N, C-alpha and C positions, 0 to 999 in steps of 0.2 A: 504493500500500500504506500502511495506517495504521501509524505508528510506535508501538511499545509501550515501548521502552527506548532511551535515548540516554546513553551513557557519554562524558563530555567531559573530556579532560585529567586523567584519574584518576591520583592518586598514592597508593600505600599503602606505608607504611614500617614496619619493625620495628627496635627498639633492643635491643641486648644488649652487656654489658660496655663501655658507653660508645660503642659503634659503632652507626651507623644504616645499615640496608640498605634500598634501594628495591626492593621485590618487584614493584611495578607502577609503571612510569615514564611518566606523562603519556600514557596510551593513550586512543584514541577508538574507539567501537564503537557500532553501531546494530542493533537487532532490530525487525523488523516483524511484524505480525499474520499468523499462519499460516506463518511462515518458520522454518527451522532454520538457525542459524549454528553452525558447528563451530569450536571453539578448540582448536588442537593445539600440542604442544610437550613437551619432556622435563620431568621433575621439576625444579622450581626455575625454570621458565620464567615463572611468574606466572599461569598459567591458573586454578588453583584459588583463588589469592588474589583474582583478579578476581571469581570467582563469590561468594566469601565476603564481599567488599566490597559487592556488590549486595545480599546478604542482611543486611548490617550485622552479620556474625558475626565480625569481626576482634577478637581478644581484646586488651583493654586491660589494663594500660598499655603492654605491650611492643609491641603493634601499633596503628596508627591510620591512618585515611584523612586525609592531610595536605593534599590539594588536589583540585580538580576537582568535577564534578557527576555525579550519577546520576539522570537525569530519567526518572521512570515516568509514562507517560500513562495515567491510571487509567480505570476503567469509566465514570466520569461526564464524562470528557473533560478533566479538569484535569491540569496538569503539576505533578508532585510531585517535589521534589529530596530523594531518600531520605537523602542525607548530612546534611541539616539537621533531620531528624525526631528527636524524643526517642525513647528506647527504648519508652515506652508507645505512642506514635503508630506506631512501626515495627511493633509487634506486630499491629496491624490488617492490615497488608499482608503480613507474613511468614507464609507458609503459607496465607493466604487468597487473595491476588491474585498473589503471587509465591512459588512453591513450589520445593523443591529435593530431588533424589534424590542421596544421598551415595554415595561410592565403596564403602564397606564396610558392607553392611547389618547384619552381626552387631554391630558397634560402634555403629551408629546406632539400633538397636532396643533398648529397655530389657529386659534379660533377666528381670526379675522380674514383668513384665506380659505377658498374652497378646497375640498379634498383633491380635486383634479389638479388645481394649480400647484399644490404642494408636491405632488408626484412629478408633474411636468418640470418643476424647478430643478429637481435632482437630475433629470434626463438632459436638460439644457446645460447644466453645469458640467456634468461628467462626460456625457456622450456628444455634446455640442450639436444637438438636434435643433432645427428651427421650430417655431411655435406649432405649426401644423403637424409636423412629424411627431413632435412630443405629445400632442393631444391624442393622435391616433394610437401611439404606443401606450399611453396611459389607459385609454379605454380598452385596449387589447389586454393590458395587465389586469384591469378590473374584471374583465370577463374570465380571465385565467384564475383569479382568486374567488370566482363564483359569487361576485356581488350582483344582487338583483338590480335591474334597471341601471346599468353602468353609466349611461349618458346622464341620467338624472343625478346620480351620486357624484359624478364629475363636477356638477354645478352646485352641489349641496355643501353647506358648512358643517364642520364636525358635530355641532350640537343637534343637527337635523337628522343624524343617522344613529342607529343603535350601537351598543357596545361591541357586539360581534362584528358589525359592519365596519366600525372604526378600526378594529384590530385587523381586518382584511385590507383596509386602506394602508395601514402601516406595513403589512406584509408586501403589498404591491410596491410600496415605496422602497422597501428593503431589497426587493427582487428586481427593481427596475434596471439596475446596472449589471445584473447577472453576476453577483459576487462569488468569490471562491469560498469565503467563510461567512456564515451567518450566525450571529449571536442572538439568541432569543431569551430575554430576561423576563421570566414569569409571564409569558404571553397569554396564558389562559386563566390566570388567577381571577376569581370572581365572575367568570363566564359560566353560563348554563352548561350542563354536561353535554347536551346535544351540540351546542355551538363549539364547545371545547373539542369534541370528537371530530367535527368538521374541520376545525383549524389544524388539528394534528394530522388528519388525512391529507389536507392541502400541503402541509410542510413536507410530509413524506413524498408526495407526488412531485413537488418542485425540486426536492433534493435529488430524486432519481433522474429528473430531466437535465439537471445542471451539474450533477456529481459534486454538489457542495459538501463541505464539512460543516456540521452544525454543533455549536456549543449551546445546549439547552439547559437553562438555569431554572430551578423550581424548588419548592419545599415539599412537593408531592411525589413520593416514590411511585405511586400508581401511574402517574403520567409518564414517568421515566421508563417504566416497564413497557408502555405502549410504543415508545419511540426510539429509545437509545440502545446502542450495542454495548457501550461501556458506561460505568457510573463512577463518579468521584464524590466522596462524602466529605464535606468541610465542616469543621467545628472550631470556632474562635480563631479563624485565620489560618488554620492548619488543615492539610488533607489527612484524615484519620483512617480512611479505607478507600480502596479503588479496585476495580476489576470488572469482568464481564457481568452484565446485568443479572443473568440467570444465576450465576454463582453467588453474587452478593445477596440476592433475594432468598436463595435456598439455605445459605450458610453464612450469615453475617458474623463477622468476628468481633468488631468493636461494639461496646455497649451502646454507644450513641446511635449507631446504625440500627441496632435492635430496637431502640426506643422510637426512632422515626418510622420503622416498619410497623411497630405495634400500635401506634396511636391513631392510625386511620381507622374509622369505624368499620368493623367487618360486615360483610354482606351475608355470610352463611350462618351466623349465630348471634344471639343477643348477649350483651355484656351488662353487668351491674354498673361498671365504670370503665372508662377507656384507660388503658395503660399510657403512661407518659415516660419521657426520657428519665425522670427521677426514679422510676421503678428499676432502671438498669444501671444508673450511675449517679453520683453526686459529687459536688466540689466541697472539699474541706481544707481550709488554709491554703488554697491555691493548688491542692493536689486532687487528682481524679481518683475517686474511690468507686470500684465496680461492686455491684450487689451480687454478681454471680448468677442472677436469674436468667433462665432461658425464655425464649418467646413462648414456647408451649406451656411452661409452668405458669407464667403470668396470665396467659389466656385462660387456662383452666381455673385459676384462682378467682378471676372476675366473671366467669361464665354464669348466666342465669339458668336455673333449672326450670323444667316445664311446670313443676309444682309451684315454684315461686311466682311465675308468670300468671298461673291460674288463680292463685290466692290474691294477687294484686287486682286482677280484673273483677273478681267477685266483690272485693271491698269497694272498688270504684263505682261500679254500675248499679249498686243497690241504693244509691243516693238520688236525689232530685237534681236535674241539671242546674248549673250556676249561670249558664249562658244559653239562650235560645235565639237562633237566627232563622227568621221565617221569610221566605220568598224575597230576599234582599236583592235589590238592583241598584247599580250606580252607572249611569249613562252620561257620557260627555258629548255635548252637541258639536257637530262639524258645521261651521258656518262658512258660506261662500257668497261671492257677489258683492256689489257695491253697498247693498243694504245689510250685509252680514246676516242673511236669512239662514235658518237652520235647515240644512239639506239632508242630514243623516245624523246618526249617533254612533260613537264608539261605546260598545256595550262591555265596559271593563268588568263589571260584575252583573250577572244576568240570571236572576231567579235562583238564588242560592239559599239552601236551608240545611241546618245541622244543629246539634246540641253539643255542649261541652260540660263535663261533669266535674265537681269539686276535686281538686288534687290531680286531675288528669292533664296529660300533655297531648294536644292534638296537633299533628304535623300538617303543614300546608305546603305542598310541593308542586312545582311546575316551572316552565320556562319563563324568561322575561316576557312581560306582556300578557301573561295568562290571567292576571287579575288578582293574584294573591296579596300583594302589598295594598292595592286599593281596597280589597275586602277587609284587611286588618284595620286600615285607617277609617273605613266607613263604620265599622263596629264601634270605634272610639269616637265617632262623630268629628274626626279631624277632616273628613270629607263628608258632605251631606248626601244621604242616599236619595235616589230617584223614587224608589218605592220599597215596600217591605218593612219588617219590624225587627228590632233587636231587643230582647229581654235580658236584663241582668239582675240576678237575685230578686226576681219578682217585679222589678220596675221596667217599664218600657222606655228605653233610652231614646228612641226615635221621637218620642213625644215630649221630651223635656225641653224647657227653656234654657238659655245660656247660663244663667246663674245656678240653676238646679244641676245642669250637666257638669259645671265646674266643681260642684261639691262631690259629684259621683267620681270625678277623676282621681280622688284620693284612693279609691279601691281598684281603679283600672289604670295600669301603667304600660308604657311601651319602651323597648330598648331598640334603638335604631341601628341601621347597618354600619354607618360610618361614625365611630365614636369621636373622632376629631372635630367633625362639623357639628356634633351634638353638644359639645362643650364650648363655653365662652372662653376664647383664648386669653382674655384679659382678667378672668376670674380664677382665683385659687381654687383647687379642686374641693377643698373643705367647704368653702362658701357655696360652690355649685351643688354639692350634696345637701347642704343645709337649706338652700333656697326654697325647695318645695315644702320643707318642714315649716319654714316661716310663713309661707302662703296659707297653709292649712292649719296653722296654729298648733302644731304638734309640740308637746312638752311645755313646761311652764316658762322657761327663760333661755337666753342665749347659752349660758353655761351648760345646762342640761342637754341642749341640742348639740353643742360641740362634743360633749362626752359621748353622745349617741353616734355621731359621725365617726369618731375615732374607733368605736366598737365595730361599726360597719366596715371601715377600712380594714381592720384586722380580719373581719369575717370573709372578706373577698381577697384575703392573702396579700394585703398591702400593709405598710407600716404607719404608725401614728405620725411620724415626721413628714409623711407625704401630704399632710393636711394643708401646708402652706406653699405647696409647689403648684406650678402652672401646667396646663395640659401638654405643652410642647416638651416638657421635661420627662415625659413617660413614653414607653413603647406602645405599639398598637394594642397588644394584649392587656397591658396595664390600664390604658384608657378605657378599654371595654369593661374592665372590672370596676372602674370608677362610675361608668354609666349604669352598671348593674347595682352598685351601692346606692346611687341616686334613685333608681327605680324602686328599690326595696325600702328606702328610708321612710316611706309613708305606711309601711306594712300593708301593701295592697292584697286583695284577694286574687286578682287576675292580672297576668302580664302577657303582652304580645311581644315576642322576640322576632323582629323583622330583619332577616338576613344578618343576624348579629355576630356571626363567626365567619362569614364568607370570604373576607379578605385576610384572615389570620393564618399564620403558619399552622401546619397540621398539629404540631406539638403544643402550641399555645391554644389552638382550637380545642384540643382534647382537654386541656386544663379548664377552659371556660365552660365547656359542655358539662364536665364533671361538677363544676361549681354550681351551675344552674340546677342540676339534678339534686345536689346536696341541699340547696336552699329550698327547693320544692318539697323535699322530704322533711326538712326541719321546721319549715314555716307553713306548710300546707298550701303553697302557691298552686295556682292553675295556670297553665301556659297554652297559648297558641304559638307554635314554633314555625316560622315561615322560612323556607330555604329553597334554592334551586337544586341543592345537593341531596339526592334521594338517600344516599348512604348515611348522611348525618341525620336526616329526618327519621329514617328507620331506627337508628340508635336511640333517639330522644323520645319517640312517640309511643303512646298507648294505642292511639288510632291515627290513621293517615288519610288525608284528603288530597286527591290528585286533581289539580285544576288545569283547564285548557280553554282558552278563548272565553273567559268569564264564567264558565260553567264547571260543575263538578263532574269529572270523568268517572271516578270511582272513589269509594270510601270504605275503610274497614281496617282490619288488623294488618300492621305493616309487614309481618312475616308472611302472611297469606297472600298479600298483594304482590310481594316480591317473588314468592314461589309460583304464583298462578295469577298473573295480571289478566284482568278481564278485557281491557281496552287496548287497541293498537297503539294509542298514544303512550300509555304507561309502559308497554313493551319497548317502545322506542327510547323512553327515558332510561329504563333499566339497561338496555343494550349499550347505551352511550357511556355508562359509568366505567372509568378505568379499573380493570379487574386486578391489576398486578399479576403476580405469579403464584 
């Protein structure tokens, strides 16, 4: 196999407040022509910094490549050390011979230019095409990445297309100059499983056509199993394990790799809790301590028996429902013409009925646009329904006035998808958690409320000293724990979790899911758990509702739906889940 990229003893460092942190610590990595190498690890493991180092996109002066070589074997057969190139010289290779797909397409695409213009720009810069030829080539690329209505998307701005379509535009841009090396940094994170499967198929197809080498960076080992031939596992800037994908999956050696493999929700059986990296290793005084546990032993320890499942269902369903949704509909008008007359409706939620029982978790699953988030927000009256009724604890929510509904919100809370945008960046997290307590007059005074917030921080595995910190000082997983603490501060009876773990690393996701289940069991919470990830919903739920185009496709026991789906749509969702090995 011809080598395309050789990373040798690479060191990348960042300096802040007089301290230097090695984000990448003397790693060695090789990529061959036509090969896909997966780089896996949690946030902070160094995988994205490795990719940015290859692209020479490390921001100076805080960050720098302080050692090693990145040898690119170019199309002319010469060996080029990318580290030694000037910025002007690097511009020839960046985007032209080495391209990158970034994690978040919305922030990677310029919102003030159309999707087509941004791809044309790369073609005109690197391939020296005139405007007409660049437009034709861009539309051809949009067809190749299977974008619907390629001419219309050419003239659309990024905010006018879906997440999956934006990611395809990014792939078209990356592929426009037919690069030898493609770096894909978390290109399918937070996408629906069906869209993810399509993107992975597309990357495989484009690789075969162009014999590219792909560095595929992700925290999800299931995705790596679908795409890569070799896998590299990174932990705290170091490569701790590498080898053929099949070998690493069947016989992982490092405890960190075992933890990453174990914390993905299994599809074949039900667990009481998800294993985490901490079940296989821990840090003590800077030293790595292995627990010695095997994957099999941990799985057996956490497995739920048939008797335990039956006992839980008997206890749940002998009570009266806490929530009743009757023939609920939420339609959004489509207005056209000079006088903005309503021509049609988007039926986001269309005649939906179901019950939720006290202490139960009902999972709501489906692709983007299926209506699951609109349904959750309509139940809370954050969006007003077009018709139908919602009953909570015997009160009809749809008939309440604004002040009466505000009082009810003490018992009904929501945890949103993006914890960063859910928190005020100018407000300390302690004050953010205390705010709803102030609004609803919980406890007698400020001192008691502060003590309660500190208890809540401990309960969600944060420290009392975090009270006076700001949201930007926390990781994504920690921010989500803060949002959970704020949601439970009012001791609600019912919580809607709206895609609350979709953008988290699988290991952090496992910790948050376990925390939600612990809180449910300790405080008797009732959840509606919304997600596009069927494996996560299957782990969390007592019952599962599959939604499609505003309607319920099927509803029932998650195990039974997974083993014997009744609708073609559900079968498609299940088939799209990365199965691993």
